[in-house]
Backbone as CSV, one residue per row, in Angstrom:
resi,resn,N_x,N_y,N_z,CA_x,CA_y,CA_z,C_x,C_y,C_z
1,MET,0.816,-1.202,0.000,0.000,0.000,0.000,0.860,1.266,0.000
2,GLY,2.122,1.112,-0.387,3.017,2.257,-0.411,2.754,3.147,-1.605
3,ASP,3.429,4.289,-1.607,3.249,5.262,-2.692,4.229,4.931,-3.802
4,GLN,3.827,4.008,-4.682,4.678,3.555,-5.768,4.227,4.179,-7.085
5,PRO,5.157,4.359,-8.044,4.759,4.914,-9.339,3.779,3.995,-10.052
6,THR,2.840,4.593,-10.766,1.831,3.835,-11.480,2.397,3.320,-12.806
7,PRO,2.338,1.995,-13.032,2.839,1.471,-14.308,1.977,1.981,-15.464
8,PRO,2.554,2.189,-16.615,1.766,2.648,-17.768,0.797,1.562,-18.231
9,ASN,-0.327,1.993,-18.784,-1.307,1.094,-19.389,-1.955,0.150,-18.385
10,PHE,-2.018,0.536,-17.120,-2.701,-0.255,-16.121,-3.956,0.486,-15.683
11,SER,-5.052,-0.246,-15.499,-6.296,0.385,-15.073,-6.145,0.927,-13.658
12,ARG,-6.793,2.058,-13.412,-6.695,2.726,-12.113,-8.082,3.207,-11.725
13,THR,-8.495,2.918,-10.501,-9.808,3.298,-9.996,-9.660,3.915,-8.618
14,ILE,-10.454,4.953,-8.357,-10.470,5.597,-7.049,-11.797,5.278,-6.374
15,PHE,-11.726,4.740,-5.165,-12.924,4.526,-4.362,-13.020,5.654,-3.338
16,LEU,-14.151,6.351,-3.335,-14.407,7.422,-2.374,-15.275,6.859,-1.257
17,LEU,-14.799,6.961,-0.023,-15.490,6.387,1.133,-16.011,7.500,2.031
18,ARG,-17.333,7.471,2.287,-17.960,8.453,3.172,-18.945,7.741,4.097
19,ALA,-19.280,8.398,5.207,-20.272,7.823,6.122,-20.807,8.913,7.042
20,ASP,-22.003,8.666,7.555,-22.567,9.451,8.649,-22.615,10.954,8.347
21,THR,-23.336,11.307,7.297,-23.507,12.722,6.966,-24.638,13.369,7.768
22,HIS,-25.616,12.590,8.203,-26.684,13.040,9.107,-27.369,14.325,8.637
23,GLY,-27.750,14.339,7.354,-28.473,15.481,6.824,-29.782,15.701,7.566
24,GLY,-30.044,16.933,7.920,-31.247,17.274,8.671,-30.956,17.693,10.088
25,HIS,-29.777,17.338,10.593,-29.357,17.766,11.923,-28.606,19.090,11.809
26,LEU,-28.726,19.926,12.821,-28.056,21.224,12.799,-26.535,21.105,12.770
27,LEU,-26.029,19.922,13.112,-24.590,19.681,13.047,-24.245,18.695,11.932
28,GLY,-25.246,18.323,11.124,-25.011,17.420,10.010,-24.554,18.171,8.776
29,LEU,-24.137,17.417,7.762,-23.650,18.027,6.524,-24.810,18.703,5.798
30,LEU,-24.608,19.960,5.417,-25.658,20.728,4.746,-25.036,21.554,3.632
31,SER,-25.466,21.282,2.412,-24.973,22.055,1.272,-25.561,23.462,1.311
32,PRO,-24.741,24.485,1.061,-25.279,25.856,0.996,-26.199,26.060,-0.199
33,TYR,-26.292,25.063,-1.086,-27.153,25.158,-2.260,-28.467,24.384,-2.061
34,THR,-28.754,24.022,-0.820,-29.973,23.279,-0.504,-31.200,24.185,-0.544
35,THR,-32.274,23.676,-1.122,-33.557,24.382,-1.113,-34.595,23.500,-0.427
36,LEU,-35.236,24.049,0.599,-36.253,23.310,1.343,-37.632,23.916,1.103
37,LYS,-38.656,23.201,1.545,-40.038,23.638,1.402,-40.617,23.969,2.772
38,GLU,-41.428,25.038,2.813,-42.109,25.426,4.048,-43.483,25.977,3.700
39,GLU,-44.422,25.823,4.620,-45.758,26.386,4.407,-45.685,27.904,4.401
40,ASP,-46.452,28.525,3.511,-46.412,29.987,3.417,-47.514,30.668,4.218
41,GLY,-48.333,29.875,4.908,-49.393,30.461,5.721,-50.618,30.870,4.929
42,GLU,-50.604,30.653,3.629,-51.731,31.025,2.774,-52.177,29.843,1.915
43,GLY,-51.976,28.651,2.431,-52.423,27.460,1.738,-51.440,26.888,0.750
44,GLY,-50.266,27.472,0.656,-49.259,26.976,-0.282,-47.921,26.748,0.407
45,THR,-46.895,26.611,-0.382,-45.541,26.443,0.141,-44.603,27.396,-0.572
46,TYR,-43.445,27.622,0.033,-42.422,28.442,-0.606,-41.065,27.778,-0.400
47,ASP,-40.129,28.104,-1.287,-38.768,27.581,-1.193,-37.917,28.501,-0.334
48,TYR,-37.022,27.897,0.447,-36.066,28.702,1.206,-34.763,27.934,1.362
49,THR,-33.689,28.674,1.515,-32.376,28.082,1.745,-32.017,28.217,3.211
50,PRO,-31.844,27.107,3.913,-31.538,27.189,5.347,-30.154,27.792,5.585
51,THR,-30.029,28.522,6.690,-28.740,29.110,7.067,-27.866,28.066,7.741
52,LEU,-26.639,27.946,7.299,-25.722,26.982,7.891,-25.281,27.440,9.275
53,THR,-25.203,26.501,10.198,-24.637,26.794,11.505,-23.117,26.903,11.369
54,ARG,-22.458,27.358,12.415,-20.990,27.482,12.363,-20.334,26.125,12.087
55,THR,-20.863,25.085,12.731,-20.313,23.743,12.503,-20.528,23.312,11.063
56,GLN,-21.708,23.588,10.522,-21.984,23.227,9.131,-21.119,24.010,8.149
57,GLU,-20.843,25.260,8.463,-19.929,26.040,7.618,-18.543,25.414,7.618
58,TRP,-18.076,25.021,8.792,-16.767,24.371,8.890,-16.770,23.055,8.120
59,LEU,-17.810,22.245,8.321,-17.889,20.960,7.634,-17.863,21.122,6.118
60,TRP,-18.639,22.100,5.630,-18.756,22.239,4.179,-17.536,22.904,3.555
61,HIS,-17.145,24.057,4.102,-16.121,24.882,3.461,-14.688,24.475,3.802
62,GLU,-14.496,23.792,4.921,-13.142,23.414,5.320,-12.881,21.912,5.251
63,VAL,-13.942,21.130,5.191,-13.771,19.673,5.158,-14.305,19.090,3.848
64,TYR,-15.606,19.203,3.622,-16.247,18.437,2.556,-15.868,18.912,1.155
65,ALA,-16.170,20.164,0.831,-15.899,20.665,-0.517,-14.410,20.600,-0.872
66,PRO,-13.499,21.021,0.018,-12.073,20.904,-0.320,-11.622,19.456,-0.518
67,SER,-12.182,18.539,0.266,-11.790,17.130,0.131,-12.262,16.553,-1.195
68,LEU,-13.482,16.922,-1.609,-13.967,16.458,-2.912,-13.075,16.964,-4.039
69,ALA,-12.635,18.212,-3.935,-11.741,18.773,-4.950,-10.428,17.989,-5.004
70,LYS,-9.926,17.592,-3.841,-8.682,16.817,-3.800,-8.878,15.433,-4.399
71,VAL,-10.046,14.839,-4.142,-10.332,13.521,-4.715,-10.422,13.614,-6.236
72,ALA,-11.079,14.665,-6.743,-11.184,14.857,-8.195,-9.796,15.011,-8.816
73,THR,-8.921,15.771,-8.152,-7.549,15.955,-8.640,-6.777,14.640,-8.601
74,LEU,-6.954,13.893,-7.506,-6.290,12.593,-7.376,-6.708,11.652,-8.499
75,ALA,-7.993,11.650,-8.819,-8.507,10.732,-9.841,-8.046,11.113,-11.237
76,GLY,-7.975,12.419,-11.515,-7.637,12.826,-12.874,-8.665,12.279,-13.851
77,PRO,-8.230,11.596,-14.908,-9.182,11.054,-15.890,-9.740,9.684,-15.496
78,ASP,-9.286,9.140,-14.373,-9.665,7.775,-13.996,-11.000,7.737,-13.259
79,PRO,-11.705,6.612,-13.323,-13.045,6.518,-12.736,-13.038,6.555,-11.213
80,ILE,-14.117,7.113,-10.676,-14.344,7.168,-9.236,-15.604,6.376,-8.924
81,ILE,-15.536,5.555,-7.886,-16.709,4.842,-7.379,-16.966,5.320,-5.957
82,SER,-18.161,5.838,-5.712,-18.522,6.378,-4.402,-19.168,5.296,-3.555
83,LEU,-18.677,5.149,-2.324,-19.245,4.211,-1.360,-19.660,5.006,-0.122
84,HIS,-20.965,5.090,0.130,-21.460,5.803,1.316,-21.994,4.762,2.287
85,LEU,-21.423,4.733,3.499,-21.717,3.660,4.438,-22.805,4.020,5.453
86,GLY,-23.819,4.749,5.004,-25.022,4.873,5.809,-25.196,6.157,6.579
87,ASP,-26.450,6.371,6.998,-26.902,7.547,7.743,-26.729,8.828,6.934
88,TYR,-27.306,8.814,5.729,-27.389,10.042,4.930,-28.182,11.102,5.683
89,THR,-29.226,10.669,6.397,-30.103,11.592,7.119,-30.019,11.322,8.622
90,HIS,-30.601,12.252,9.408,-30.574,12.080,10.864,-31.854,11.454,11.393
91,GLY,-32.954,11.631,10.657,-34.214,11.081,11.120,-34.883,11.969,12.148
92,VAL,-36.000,11.483,12.698,-36.770,12.279,13.659,-36.963,11.570,14.988
93,LYS,-36.325,10.409,15.174,-36.439,9.722,16.463,-35.820,10.560,17.573
94,TYR,-34.738,11.249,17.230,-34.084,12.154,18.181,-34.304,13.569,17.663
95,PRO,-35.386,14.237,18.084,-35.827,15.480,17.443,-35.074,16.738,17.866
96,GLN,-34.094,16.586,18.752,-33.347,17.763,19.176,-32.396,18.225,18.071
97,GLN,-32.228,19.532,17.957,-31.234,20.144,17.073,-31.444,19.783,15.587
98,LEU,-32.682,19.817,15.130,-32.958,19.502,13.734,-33.065,20.766,12.887
99,VAL,-32.556,20.708,11.666,-32.799,21.761,10.685,-34.282,21.787,10.352
100,SER,-34.848,20.593,10.203,-36.266,20.453,9.902,-36.705,19.071,10.337
101,ASN,-37.896,18.985,10.953,-38.412,17.658,11.290,-39.265,17.086,10.172
102,SER,-39.269,17.756,9.023,-39.964,17.262,7.842,-39.140,16.163,7.178
103,ILE,-39.760,15.018,6.971,-39.072,13.926,6.294,-38.665,14.359,4.882
104,ALA,-39.578,15.047,4.201,-39.282,15.506,2.840,-38.067,16.419,2.813
105,ASN,-37.979,17.331,3.773,-36.846,18.261,3.792,-35.533,17.549,4.072
106,GLN,-35.550,16.541,4.927,-34.312,15.803,5.179,-33.857,15.051,3.926
107,ILE,-34.813,14.531,3.173,-34.453,13.878,1.910,-33.880,14.903,0.939
108,ARG,-34.468,16.096,0.905,-33.971,17.149,0.013,-32.548,17.565,0.400
109,ILE,-32.251,17.563,1.683,-30.896,17.881,2.140,-29.912,16.827,1.630
110,ALA,-30.294,15.562,1.742,-29.429,14.479,1.245,-29.248,14.571,-0.263
111,ILE,-30.315,14.889,-0.978,-30.240,15.020,-2.440,-29.312,16.170,-2.831
112,ALA,-29.422,17.309,-2.141,-28.575,18.464,-2.466,-27.098,18.144,-2.262
113,THR,-26.789,17.418,-1.181,-25.399,17.038,-0.933,-24.882,16.111,-2.020
114,GLU,-25.712,15.134,-2.408,-25.259,14.171,-3.400,-25.183,14.803,-4.783
115,THR,-26.070,15.734,-5.072,-26.011,16.448,-6.349,-24.702,17.221,-6.476
116,PHE,-24.334,17.921,-5.407,-23.058,18.659,-5.410,-21.895,17.693,-5.593
117,THR,-21.947,16.557,-4.908,-20.872,15.568,-4.978,-20.693,15.053,-6.397
118,ILE,-21.806,14.725,-7.051,-21.748,14.209,-8.418,-21.149,15.247,-9.364
119,GLU,-21.560,16.496,-9.210,-21.050,17.552,-10.080,-19.589,17.872,-9.798
120,ALA,-19.139,17.634,-8.567,-17.746,17.920,-8.201,-16.784,16.826,-8.644
121,LEU,-17.331,15.663,-9.025,-16.497,14.525,-9.416,-16.828,14.129,-10.858
122,PRO,-16.180,14.752,-11.822,-16.540,14.534,-13.247,-16.395,13.091,-13.713
123,THR,-15.515,12.311,-13.072,-15.292,10.943,-13.545,-16.026,9.907,-12.702
124,LEU,-16.975,10.363,-11.890,-17.763,9.439,-11.084,-18.563,8.509,-11.993
125,THR,-18.481,7.208,-11.734,-19.191,6.231,-12.567,-20.236,5.437,-11.804
126,ALA,-20.076,5.313,-10.489,-20.982,4.459,-9.724,-21.122,4.972,-8.299
127,ILE,-22.307,4.731,-7.718,-22.580,5.067,-6.323,-23.176,3.839,-5.652
128,ARG,-22.583,3.434,-4.553,-23.113,2.335,-3.759,-23.496,2.890,-2.385
129,LEU,-24.766,2.776,-2.045,-25.268,3.250,-0.761,-25.479,2.048,0.151
130,ILE,-24.969,2.138,1.367,-25.144,1.080,2.348,-26.175,1.545,3.380
131,GLU,-27.124,0.687,3.691,-28.127,1.038,4.697,-27.454,1.323,6.036
132,GLY,-27.976,2.343,6.736,-27.403,2.730,8.012,-28.280,2.331,9.177
133,THR,-28.375,3.222,10.162,-29.145,2.970,11.371,-30.617,3.263,11.126
134,ASP,-31.483,2.351,11.520,-32.907,2.462,11.223,-33.505,3.772,11.729
135,SER,-33.126,4.168,12.924,-33.725,5.369,13.520,-33.320,6.642,12.797
136,HIS,-32.202,6.620,12.078,-31.746,7.797,11.343,-32.251,7.817,9.898
137,GLU,-32.788,6.699,9.447,-33.212,6.598,8.049,-34.720,6.391,7.922
138,PHE,-35.465,6.836,8.965,-36.934,6.791,8.963,-37.463,5.371,8.839
139,HIS,-36.663,4.406,9.310,-37.026,2.992,9.342,-37.173,2.412,7.926
140,ASP,-36.857,1.123,7.836,-36.957,0.382,6.571,-36.174,1.050,5.445
141,ALA,-35.059,1.698,5.808,-34.161,2.314,4.811,-34.881,3.326,3.927
142,THR,-35.830,4.063,4.505,-36.646,4.989,3.721,-35.813,6.054,3.021
143,SER,-34.952,6.746,3.761,-34.211,7.843,3.124,-33.237,7.353,2.053
144,PRO,-32.466,6.275,2.249,-31.608,5.846,1.139,-32.388,5.279,-0.047
145,ILE,-33.563,4.696,0.209,-34.380,4.212,-0.906,-34.849,5.391,-1.760
146,LEU,-35.348,6.451,-1.100,-35.817,7.621,-1.840,-34.660,8.312,-2.559
147,LEU,-33.511,8.398,-1.894,-32.338,9.017,-2.513,-31.876,8.203,-3.721
148,THR,-31.834,6.885,-3.572,-31.430,6.017,-4.680,-32.373,6.174,-5.873
149,THR,-33.669,6.211,-5.594,-34.658,6.375,-6.661,-34.439,7.685,-7.408
150,TYR,-34.181,8.759,-6.665,-33.917,10.064,-7.293,-32.669,10.006,-8.166
151,LEU,-31.594,9.442,-7.642,-30.338,9.391,-8.387,-30.466,8.548,-9.651
152,GLU,-31.187,7.442,-9.554,-31.379,6.592,-10.734,-32.141,7.334,-11.830
153,ASP,-33.118,8.152,-11.432,-33.934,8.874,-12.408,-33.185,10.046,-13.035
154,VAL,-32.458,10.792,-12.208,-31.829,12.030,-12.671,-30.463,11.785,-13.309
155,TYR,-29.759,10.726,-12.871,-28.413,10.449,-13.384,-28.365,9.021,-13.953
156,PRO,-29.050,8.796,-15.071,-29.103,7.435,-15.628,-27.741,6.911,-16.095
157,HIS,-26.767,7.807,-16.280,-25.447,7.359,-16.716,-24.646,6.754,-15.567
158,LEU,-25.116,6.937,-14.331,-24.419,6.386,-13.170,-25.027,5.041,-12.775
159,SER,-24.172,4.148,-12.307,-24.633,2.885,-11.733,-24.897,3.129,-10.245
160,VAL,-26.154,3.001,-9.828,-26.546,3.311,-8.449,-27.221,2.092,-7.825
161,SER,-26.768,1.702,-6.622,-27.374,0.559,-5.933,-27.440,0.834,-4.439
162,LEU,-28.507,0.338,-3.810,-28.658,0.381,-2.357,-28.482,-1.035,-1.822
163,LEU,-27.619,-1.187,-0.822,-27.266,-2.512,-0.320,-27.218,-2.483,1.207
164,ARG,-27.323,-3.631,1.800,-27.279,-3.701,3.264,-25.888,-4.061,3.762
165,HIS,-25.344,-5.134,3.256,-23.981,-5.575,3.594,-23.384,-6.058,2.281
166,HIS,-22.375,-5.352,1.816,-21.911,-5.545,0.433,-20.488,-6.075,0.404
167,TYR,-20.261,-7.008,-0.510,-18.923,-7.520,-0.778,-18.586,-7.156,-2.213
168,LEU,-17.557,-6.347,-2.376,-17.189,-5.816,-3.682,-15.765,-6.233,-3.999
169,SER,-15.531,-6.681,-5.232,-14.169,-7.065,-5.608,-13.766,-6.378,-6.899
170,ILE,-12.488,-6.051,-6.983,-11.904,-5.451,-8.176,-10.491,-6.019,-8.290
171,GLY,-10.285,-6.865,-9.281,-8.997,-7.540,-9.400,-8.754,-8.433,-8.200
172,SER,-7.603,-8.295,-7.585,-7.268,-9.097,-6.406,-7.662,-8.411,-5.100
173,THR,-8.345,-7.260,-5.196,-8.760,-6.509,-4.008,-10.251,-6.725,-3.763
174,SER,-10.612,-6.960,-2.504,-12.012,-7.139,-2.133,-12.342,-6.251,-0.944
175,LEU,-13.583,-5.755,-0.920,-14.031,-4.832,0.116,-15.293,-5.388,0.767
176,ASP,-15.298,-5.442,2.100,-16.462,-5.833,2.876,-17.045,-4.555,3.477
177,LEU,-18.283,-4.193,3.073,-18.875,-2.906,3.419,-20.130,-3.086,4.252
178,ALA,-20.196,-2.418,5.397,-21.395,-2.399,6.234,-21.347,-1.143,7.091
179,HIS,-22.478,-0.772,7.659,-22.534,0.469,8.434,-21.970,0.308,9.844
180,HIS,-22.466,-0.684,10.573,-22.117,-0.806,11.989,-20.774,-1.495,12.171
181,GLY,-19.886,-0.817,12.865,-18.543,-1.333,13.067,-18.189,-1.460,14.529
182,PRO,-16.941,-1.823,14.821,-16.506,-2.059,16.199,-16.355,-0.767,16.986
183,HIS,-16.355,-0.910,18.300,-16.098,0.227,19.189,-14.671,0.738,18.947
184,PRO,-14.478,2.060,18.971,-13.140,2.588,18.679,-12.128,2.358,19.797
185,GLY,-12.583,1.989,20.995,-11.679,1.816,22.123,-11.986,2.800,23.226
186,SER,-11.905,2.360,24.467,-12.301,3.202,25.596,-11.173,4.082,26.114
187,ARG,-9.954,3.824,25.704,-8.805,4.607,26.149,-7.886,4.850,24.952
188,LYS,-7.106,5.932,24.998,-6.234,6.262,23.875,-5.245,5.138,23.600
189,TRP,-4.694,4.550,24.654,-3.705,3.497,24.448,-4.359,2.171,24.035
190,LEU,-5.700,2.117,24.094,-6.422,0.937,23.626,-7.063,1.163,22.260
191,GLU,-6.870,2.369,21.714,-7.496,2.717,20.442,-7.075,1.742,19.352
192,GLY,-8.053,1.144,18.710,-7.769,0.190,17.653,-7.751,-1.251,18.118
193,ASN,-7.704,-1.486,19.455,-7.656,-2.860,19.945,-8.925,-3.628,19.607
194,VAL,-10.082,-3.019,19.894,-11.353,-3.682,19.615,-11.497,-3.902,18.107
195,ALA,-11.078,-2.908,17.330,-11.130,-3.036,15.882,-10.251,-4.200,15.406
196,SER,-9.119,-4.364,16.041,-8.212,-5.452,15.681,-8.846,-6.807,15.978
197,TYR,-9.478,-6.934,17.172,-10.159,-8.188,17.520,-11.331,-8.454,16.572
198,TYR,-12.057,-7.400,16.244,-13.193,-7.502,15.316,-12.719,-8.011,13.961
199,LEU,-11.614,-7.442,13.483,-11.076,-7.826,12.184,-10.578,-9.263,12.206
200,ARG,-9.879,-9.632,13.274,-9.357,-11.005,13.371,-10.500,-12.015,13.381
201,ASP,-11.560,-11.702,14.137,-12.723,-12.588,14.207,-13.382,-12.721,12.838
202,LEU,-13.525,-11.577,12.135,-14.143,-11.601,10.806,-13.321,-12.455,9.842
203,MET,-11.991,-12.324,9.914,-11.128,-13.110,9.035,-11.292,-14.608,9.291
204,PHE,-11.339,-15.003,10.583,-11.502,-16.420,10.907,-12.858,-16.942,10.437
205,LYS,-13.890,-16.086,10.497,-15.211,-16.503,10.010,-15.169,-16.767,8.509
206,TYR,-14.487,-15.892,7.779,-14.339,-16.112,6.328,-13.581,-17.410,6.064
207,LEU,-12.455,-17.577,6.751,-11.609,-18.742,6.510,-12.312,-20.045,6.895
208,SER,-13.084,-20.026,7.978,-13.784,-21.232,8.413,-14.870,-21.643,7.428
209,ARG,-15.330,-20.695,6.597,-16.309,-21.002,5.555,-15.632,-21.384,4.238
210,GLY,-14.313,-21.410,4.251,-13.581,-21.733,3.036,-13.460,-20.561,2.080
211,GLU,-13.655,-19.330,2.588,-13.589,-18.125,1.769,-12.336,-17.321,2.110
212,THR,-11.870,-16.557,1.126,-10.719,-15.685,1.347,-11.175,-14.413,2.055
213,PRO,-10.544,-14.014,3.153,-10.930,-12.783,3.852,-10.777,-11.567,2.943
214,PRO,-11.613,-10.541,3.143,-11.528,-9.347,2.298,-10.237,-8.581,2.532
215,THR,-9.789,-7.914,1.496,-8.600,-7.070,1.619,-8.871,-5.895,2.548
216,LEU,-10.052,-5.284,2.391,-10.435,-4.139,3.208,-11.786,-4.391,3.858
217,VAL,-11.889,-4.068,5.136,-13.154,-4.095,5.859,-13.465,-2.651,6.232
218,LEU,-14.600,-2.136,5.757,-14.933,-0.727,5.916,-16.217,-0.592,6.708
219,ARG,-16.172,0.218,7.769,-17.314,0.405,8.642,-17.475,1.884,9.000
220,GLY,-18.671,2.260,9.462,-18.955,3.625,9.902,-19.584,3.609,11.280
221,HIS,-20.600,4.446,11.476,-21.488,4.447,12.639,-20.892,5.037,13.913
222,ARG,-19.619,4.803,14.179,-19.046,5.165,15.476,-18.667,6.632,15.580
223,HIS,-18.629,7.347,14.464,-18.292,8.768,14.444,-16.887,9.032,14.990
224,VAL,-16.028,8.059,14.829,-14.624,8.175,15.236,-13.776,7.568,14.128
225,TYR,-12.721,8.260,13.758,-11.831,7.755,12.710,-10.761,6.861,13.321
226,ILE,-10.757,5.602,12.902,-9.692,4.682,13.275,-8.918,4.371,12.006
227,ALA,-7.675,4.825,11.981,-6.818,4.644,10.813,-6.621,3.154,10.547
228,PRO,-6.141,2.802,9.363,-6.062,1.386,8.994,-5.441,0.485,10.055
229,VAL,-6.181,-0.562,10.416,-5.724,-1.610,11.330,-5.561,-2.881,10.504
230,THR,-4.386,-3.474,10.536,-4.090,-4.633,9.688,-3.822,-5.870,10.537
231,TRP,-4.319,-7.013,10.057,-4.091,-8.287,10.739,-3.679,-9.333,9.706
232,ARG,-2.731,-10.179,10.095,-2.261,-11.254,9.216,-2.457,-12.595,9.906
233,ILE,-2.998,-13.545,9.154,-3.289,-14.865,9.702,-2.699,-15.941,8.784
234,HIS,-1.959,-16.877,9.379,-1.501,-18.061,8.646,-2.580,-19.133,8.771
235,TRP,-3.042,-19.613,7.631,-4.127,-20.593,7.631,-3.842,-21.638,6.563
236,GLN,-3.668,-22.875,7.030,-3.421,-24.001,6.133,-2.284,-23.704,5.153
237,GLY,-1.199,-23.173,5.724,0.013,-22.951,4.951,0.029,-21.706,4.095
238,LYS,-0.992,-20.849,4.246,-1.050,-19.633,3.435,-1.261,-18.418,4.328
239,LEU,-0.665,-17.292,3.933,-0.793,-16.054,4.702,-1.905,-15.189,4.121
240,TYR,-2.822,-14.747,4.994,-3.924,-13.867,4.603,-3.795,-12.547,5.353
241,THR,-4.035,-11.453,4.640,-3.917,-10.116,5.225,-5.189,-9.323,4.960
242,SER,-5.718,-8.708,6.012,-6.890,-7.843,5.890,-6.643,-6.550,6.657
243,THR,-7.285,-5.480,6.188,-7.160,-4.169,6.823,-8.550,-3.601,7.086
244,LEU,-8.741,-3.049,8.271,-10.014,-2.432,8.639,-9.841,-0.933,8.806
245,ILE,-10.822,-0.174,8.289,-10.868,1.276,8.493,-12.235,1.629,9.059
246,LEU,-12.242,2.318,10.184,-13.470,2.872,10.747,-13.556,4.310,10.257
247,LEU,-14.543,4.572,9.386,-14.589,5.847,8.684,-14.933,7.003,9.618
248,PRO,-14.345,8.183,9.362,-14.701,9.369,10.141,-16.104,9.836,9.759
249,PRO,-16.771,10.565,10.632,-18.092,11.090,10.286,-17.974,12.345,9.431
250,LEU,-19.109,12.762,8.898,-19.207,14.052,8.218,-20.315,14.853,8.894
251,CYS,-20.220,14.896,10.207,-21.169,15.653,11.016,-20.484,16.055,12.313
252,GLY,-21.096,17.022,12.999,-20.547,17.488,14.258,-20.909,16.575,15.421
253,LEU,-20.526,16.991,16.599,-20.743,16.205,17.816,-21.992,16.723,18.524
254,SER,-23.074,15.960,18.444,-24.321,16.353,19.109,-24.175,16.217,20.622
255,ARG,-25.175,16.677,21.334,-25.146,16.552,22.804,-25.128,15.085,23.219
256,PHE,-25.873,14.260,22.501,-25.878,12.828,22.801,-24.506,12.221,22.516
257,ALA,-23.904,12.601,21.379,-22.583,12.080,21.031,-21.534,12.530,22.037
258,ARG,-21.684,13.752,22.535,-20.757,14.239,23.559,-20.836,13.367,24.802
259,GLN,-22.053,12.952,25.146,-22.242,12.080,26.299,-21.614,10.713,26.063
260,VAL,-21.862,10.145,24.872,-21.349,8.816,24.552,-19.829,8.799,24.533
261,THR,-19.227,9.866,24.028,-17.767,9.926,23.940,-17.118,10.417,25.233
262,GLN,-17.923,10.619,26.260,-17.411,11.088,27.559,-16.642,12.404,27.405
263,SER,-17.268,13.313,26.679,-16.749,14.672,26.503,-15.397,14.710,25.796
264,THR,-15.326,14.081,24.640,-14.100,14.179,23.848,-13.836,15.642,23.492
265,SER,-12.577,16.021,23.435,-12.229,17.423,23.208,-11.974,17.739,21.737
266,THR,-11.938,16.723,20.892,-11.666,16.954,19.468,-12.673,16.188,18.604
267,LEU,-12.812,16.654,17.393,-13.684,16.018,16.411,-12.908,15.884,15.104
268,THR,-12.859,14.674,14.569,-12.191,14.433,13.288,-13.232,14.034,12.249
269,CYS,-13.311,14.799,11.175,-14.277,14.552,10.101,-13.550,14.446,8.765
270,GLY,-14.224,13.831,7.794,-13.628,13.779,6.471,-14.029,12.554,5.689
271,MET,-13.210,12.206,4.724,-13.469,11.077,3.838,-12.153,10.389,3.516
272,ILE,-12.261,9.191,2.960,-11.089,8.399,2.600,-11.164,8.066,1.119
273,ALA,-10.031,8.111,0.438,-9.961,7.664,-0.950,-8.998,6.486,-1.029
274,ILE,-9.429,5.444,-1.725,-8.584,4.271,-1.926,-8.169,4.238,-3.397
275,GLU,-6.883,4.268,-3.637,-6.345,4.248,-4.998,-5.976,2.817,-5.366
276,ILE,-6.632,2.291,-6.388,-6.402,0.904,-6.802,-5.885,0.885,-8.239
277,VAL,-4.759,0.228,-8.431,-4.128,0.130,-9.753,-3.985,-1.343,-10.112
278,ALA,-4.508,-1.707,-11.272,-4.453,-3.098,-11.749,-5.006,-4.064,-10.720
279,GLY,-6.051,-3.637,-10.003,-6.702,-4.501,-9.032,-5.994,-4.628,-7.704
280,VAL,-4.962,-3.813,-7.475,-4.185,-3.874,-6.232,-4.189,-2.504,-5.568
281,ILE,-4.320,-2.478,-4.246,-4.309,-1.207,-3.529,-2.928,-0.571,-3.633
282,LYS,-2.902,0.643,-4.173,-1.648,1.380,-4.273,-1.445,2.258,-3.051
283,LYS,-2.522,2.966,-2.641,-2.374,3.863,-1.506,-3.744,4.205,-0.932
284,ILE,-3.784,4.404,0.381,-4.973,4.886,1.079,-4.749,6.363,1.394
285,HIS,-5.678,7.210,0.929,-5.544,8.655,1.099,-6.596,9.160,2.087
286,PRO,-6.207,9.523,3.312,-7.180,10.107,4.240,-7.293,11.617,4.031
287,PHE,-8.497,12.091,3.788,-8.760,13.522,3.708,-9.578,13.890,4.946
288,VAL,-8.888,14.092,6.042,-9.551,14.313,7.321,-9.039,15.607,7.961
289,VAL,-9.913,16.236,8.727,-9.584,17.473,9.431,-10.025,17.317,10.883
290,THR,-9.175,17.718,11.811,-9.501,17.621,13.234,-9.762,19.006,13.801
291,LYS,-10.839,19.116,14.555,-11.276,20.393,15.124,-11.241,20.303,16.652
292,ASP,-10.707,21.338,17.280,-10.707,21.446,18.739,-12.076,21.959,19.182
293,LEU,-12.751,21.218,20.039,-14.108,21.568,20.455,-14.146,22.379,21.757
294,ARG,-13.017,22.668,22.334,-12.993,23.354,23.620,-13.010,24.872,23.460
295,SER,-13.738,25.515,24.321,-13.553,26.965,24.461,-12.350,27.173,25.367
296,LYS,-11.694,28.333,25.222,-10.469,28.564,25.982,-10.514,29.952,26.615
297,GLU,-9.974,30.021,27.774,-9.973,31.285,28.508,-8.705,31.387,29.339
298,VAL,-8.144,32.543,29.375,-6.957,32.816,30.202,-7.332,33.882,31.232
299,ILE,-7.191,33.534,32.481,-7.470,34.487,33.568,-6.171,35.238,33.878
300,PRO,-6.161,36.565,33.732,-4.937,37.318,34.035,-4.614,37.275,35.518
301,LEU,-3.334,37.198,35.820,-2.880,37.178,37.218,-2.976,38.557,37.833
């Protein structure tokens, strides 16, 4: 997975990995080009553009849009395949801090984000959506189903699919994709340990079924970025290697998330690009930004 020169005349593909955009939440990803619907008080509706919160401005202008530009530059003329690992929307089960509790408006937020993404990536050829958490997707995968239907209708040149747990292969590289992943670890010095055990267990499950473990295991949900964790297993005289990445979120830290993380002081958001040449992983490119969440004060002596 080192940074090696690309041989001439070899196929090259970029996989764009995203997760947990939570459109509809005041700290979720929100395109400044989003148009929502609201009642006008006279029996009709009117269009309006919601104002981005400070966190949403940071997410869009300092994380999301710049990262997409870097991915487009990285790809050059080569194809890009987008993999979104769930929770496009935030849902209404947890109604605090919502841009809108309208299901339609949350879908429109997800559509606006994906429309911008498609236009920002000229060589995008395919989109694979993975079902996320039921409570965030209006149950029964409602929001990704509606989003998929829209994308299929408006962008017929793109290959678009909605999946629950996906196994994707390209050459000698295989990807195991699902939303829910392992705990990131309860202590800094334990970070990645649970992910390592999770990966080792998954590899043994594949091997016990007579299957080759995936090259990459990709998960979201935890809203914490765990950089590549690699495990190697000798099995029946052969060495197998798998790598797990817990994707960073593309949303801020809600009050509930602050509680779950026991008041973490930083937030890391972004996306990952996987560069594959001739069916082999050439390099993993993290496009992530870390934000300090603490207010600071100095008391003069």
